[in-house]
Phi, psi and omega in degrees: 000314183262002177079008181260130179288344184272003181095205183293316181258118181285140174296137179282158175300324178296320179294316180296314179299316182296319181293315178294322179297327177299331184257324186242356185094168183294138177250345183269065180229165177282154175092183183231042177294147186305313182298302179298329181295313179296317178301315180296318180297317178296317179297319178297318179299312180293322179300320181282312189272336177254315182278337180076021180284152177284154180295327178295314179294318179298315178300318177299318181297324180267065174058037173075026179289149183291150180298334177289333173294320177297315179299320176298316181297316181296315179298320180296315180294323177297319177295318179296320179299321180293326188259347187223118182302323181295331179279333179299338181287352181303307182293318180298317179292321182293326180294335180266042176098030176060045175260132183250134180295158176290126177241347190311322183255013182264188183281352182287129178232171182277358178262156178284168183303332180272004176093353180281146178278143176259000000 
């Protein structure tokens, strides 16, 4: 009815960030270090696809990042989901109360497949 995938009450950006931070570490930090960068990208992906937030609002929440940065993060996680089974569990886990699977010790890294940092 309201166009939100999260139901009547939309998950807040703070809730999404806190849940992902429990599994991957804090993503709402300055800079582009690999650990926080991946955490932030997963949070951005979930905020858009589970929470239904706009890319502009998500970018503002993450220290004023541009909406195109959010689009890049979403695209990267979508590519990782396509190529890596452990990443495919993001949506399934998120549907069950915004729980994110453990990736810390898996093959997922903060670099892109060609080795360049995002």
